[in-house]
C-alpha positions in Angstrom: 343.5 316.1 71.6 343.0 313.4 69.0 346.1 311.9 67.4 346.0 310.1 64.1 348.5 307.3 63.4 352.1 308.1 62.9 353.4 311.7 63.0 353.8 313.3 59.6 356.5 315.6 61.0 358.8 314.8 63.9 361.1 317.4 65.5 363.6 316.4 68.2 365.8 318.7 70.2 366.0 321.3 67.5 368.5 324.1 68.3 369.7 327.0 66.2 372.2 329.7 66.9 372.8 333.0 65.1 376.3 333.8 66.1 376.3 333.9 69.9 372.5 334.2 70.1 370.6 331.0 70.8 367.3 331.3 68.9 365.9 327.7 69.3 366.6 325.9 72.6 365.4 322.4 72.1 362.1 322.2 70.2 360.3 318.8 70.4 357.2 318.3 68.3 355.1 315.4 66.8 352.7 316.7 64.2 350.0 314.4 62.9 347.9 314.2 59.7 344.7 316.2 59.8 345.9 318.7 62.4 345.8 322.5 62.1 348.7 323.6 64.2 348.5 327.2 65.4 352.2 328.0 65.9 352.3 331.3 67.8 354.7 333.4 69.9 356.1 336.9 70.2 358.3 338.4 67.6 361.8 336.9 67.8 360.5 333.8 69.6 361.8 331.4 66.8 358.6 330.7 64.8 359.9 331.6 61.4 363.2 330.0 62.1 361.5 326.7 63.0 359.5 326.8 59.7 362.5 327.7 57.5 364.5 324.8 59.0 361.7 322.3 58.5 361.3 323.5 54.9 365.0 323.1 54.2 365.5 326.9 53.7 367.9 327.2 56.6 370.7 325.0 57.7 373.4 324.7 60.4 371.1 323.5 63.2 371.3 320.7 65.6 368.7 318.1 66.3 366.6 315.8 64.0 363.7 316.5 61.7 361.7 313.8 60.0 359.0 314.5 57.4 357.0 311.6 55.9 359.3 309.3 58.0 362.5 310.4 56.4 365.3 312.5 58.0 365.6 315.8 56.0 369.3 315.8 56.5 369.6 312.9 54.1 369.8 315.4 51.2 366.7 314.0 49.5 364.5 317.0 48.7 361.7 315.0 47.1 359.5 315.7 50.2 359.3 319.3 49.2 357.0 318.4 46.3 354.4 317.5 48.9 354.6 320.8 50.8 353.0 324.2 50.2 354.3 327.4 51.7 353.1 331.0 52.1 355.8 333.1 53.8 355.0 336.3 55.7 356.9 338.3 53.1 357.4 336.8 49.6 359.2 338.0 46.5 356.8 337.7 43.6 357.9 338.2 40.0 356.1 341.5 39.3 356.7 341.4 35.5 354.8 338.1 35.2 351.1 337.8 34.8 349.1 335.7 37.2 348.9 333.0 34.6 352.6 333.0 34.0 353.4 332.9 37.7 351.1 330.1 38.6 352.0 327.9 35.7 355.7 328.5 36.5 355.1 327.4 40.1 353.1 324.4 38.8 355.9 323.3 36.5 358.4 323.7 39.4 356.3 321.1 41.2 356.4 318.8 38.2 353.0 319.6 36.8 352.3 319.8 33.0 351.8 323.4 31.8 348.2 322.8 30.6 347.3 321.0 33.8 348.7 323.8 35.9 347.0 326.4 33.8 343.6 324.8 33.8 343.7 324.3 37.6 345.0 327.8 38.2 342.2 329.3 36.1 339.5 327.6 38.1 341.1 328.5 41.5 341.6 332.1 40.6 338.0 332.4 39.5 336.8 330.9 42.8 339.1 333.3 44.7 338.1 336.4 42.9 341.1 336.8 40.6 339.6 335.8 37.3 339.6 339.3 35.9 343.3 339.8 36.6 344.6 336.4 35.7 346.3 337.8 32.6 347.4 341.1 34.2 350.9 341.7 35.4 351.4 341.1 39.1 352.8 344.7 39.5 349.2 345.9 39.1 347.8 343.7 41.9 346.8 345.0 45.3 348.3 343.5 48.4 345.3 341.3 48.9 345.4 340.1 45.3 349.1 339.1 45.7 348.3 337.3 48.9 345.5 335.3 47.2 347.9 334.5 44.4 350.4 333.1 46.9 347.7 331.0 48.6 346.7 329.5 45.3 350.4 328.8 44.4 350.8 327.0 47.7 347.8 324.7 47.0 348.3 324.2 43.3 350.2 320.9 43.7 347.7 319.4 46.2 350.3 319.2 49.0 350.0 317.0 52.1 351.5 319.6 54.4 350.9 323.4 54.3 352.8 326.1 56.0 351.0 329.5 56.3 352.8 332.5 57.9 350.4 335.4 58.2 348.4 334.3 55.1 345.5 336.7 55.6 347.4 339.9 55.4 345.5 342.4 53.2 342.7 340.0 52.3 339.1 341.2 52.2 336.6 339.9 54.8 334.7 337.7 52.3 337.9 336.0 51.1 338.9 335.5 54.8 335.7 333.5 55.3 336.3 331.4 52.2 339.9 330.8 53.3 338.8 329.5 56.8 336.4 327.1 55.1 339.2 326.0 52.8 341.3 325.2 55.8 338.5 323.2 57.4 337.9 321.2 54.2 341.7 320.5 53.8 341.8 319.3 57.4 338.8 317.0 56.8 340.8 315.6 53.8 343.7 314.7 56.2 346.0 317.6 55.2 348.3 318.9 57.9 348.4 322.7 58.3 351.1 324.7 60.2 349.5 328.1 60.7 351.5 331.0 62.2 349.8 334.4 62.9 349.6 337.2 65.4 345.8 337.4 64.9 344.9 335.4 68.0 341.2 335.4 67.3 341.7 333.5 64.0 344.3 331.1 65.5 341.8 330.3 68.3 339.0 329.5 65.9 340.8 327.5 63.2 343.4 325.5 65.2 342.9 321.9 66.4 346.1 322.3 68.4 348.0 325.4 69.5 351.8 325.4 70.1 353.1 328.5 71.9 356.8 329.2 71.6 358.6 331.8 73.7 362.3 332.6 73.8 363.1 329.5 71.7 361.2 327.1 73.8 357.7 325.5 73.7 355.8 326.8 76.7 352.3 325.4 75.8 351.0 322.7 73.6 347.3 321.6 73.4 343.9 322.4 72.1 342.5 325.8 73.0 340.2 324.2 75.5 343.1 322.4 77.2 345.2 325.6 77.4 342.2 327.6 78.7 341.7 325.0 81.5 345.3 325.2 82.6 345.6 329.0 82.5 342.1 330.0 83.5 342.1 332.7 80.9 339.1 333.1 78.6 340.8 334.0 75.4 343.9 332.9 73.5 345.2 336.5 73.7 344.9 336.3 77.5 346.7 332.9 77.5 349.4 334.3 75.2 350.0 337.3 77.5 350.1 335.1 80.6 352.5 332.5 79.3 354.8 335.0 77.6 354.9 337.3 80.7 353.6 340.3 78.8 351.2 342.2 81.1 352.2 345.8 80.3 349.8 346.4 77.3 347.4 348.6 79.1 350.1 350.7 80.8 352.0 351.1 77.5 348.8 352.1 75.6 347.8 354.7 78.2 351.3 356.2 78.2 351.4 356.1 74.3 348.1 358.0 74.1 349.2 360.5 76.8 352.2 361.3 74.7 350.1 361.7 71.5 347.8 364.1 73.4 350.8 366.0 74.9 349.9 365.4 78.6 352.0 363.9 81.3 351.4 360.2 82.2 351.2 359.2 85.8 351.1 355.5 86.6 348.2 354.5 88.6 346.1 357.6 87.7 
């Protein structure tokens, strides 16, 4: 696994509790420029919690996080101007048009209105949103909203991008375009933190895969490195092996038997 210079993000002994529940149990990561990190794990493993802490959206944690060489606990939030983020679920201002929303986001990042508008118009045209640029977001489909969020995360030309299930609802052609966008951003030295449950996509786009389970990192390496260690042929197989989930076939058979109204007998 190729490492490039100094880490752009350093995480040391990151721990987080929600009441009596310990969600993160000592996360250690060095993330380098030009890497696409596939950050995966079961629901409740701590993926979104990690990302929200790194983004400064969640506090009351222990451990240290440095971004661009500066500890984020210093209170200086200037680093956020160099970060783009697409959350799994996002509140978008439905009463705004696409133009109003994107220029608003651009201005939040310190861009001039005309600069943000010109850039947003070009990006929406390339991403198939030209015809709805001046329509209210309330009229957008789920895929259109997702494209709008992706554009908004890239508008300020960030150095680090966090994507949490970014392809939800997006058509197949746009998915192909998005994968090429990621590859181009990587070649430009951008760092991408990509979280998804779609193992096939993570396997194909990631230069490095970090698997978290029950608040701990249980695997870290390229897909080829993880496959050599586990002897599994796919990321889905590696995922199931390392998280201990081997009941999928049994559960599926029992589920279908209930749907069909027949008794399920294990081993039959």
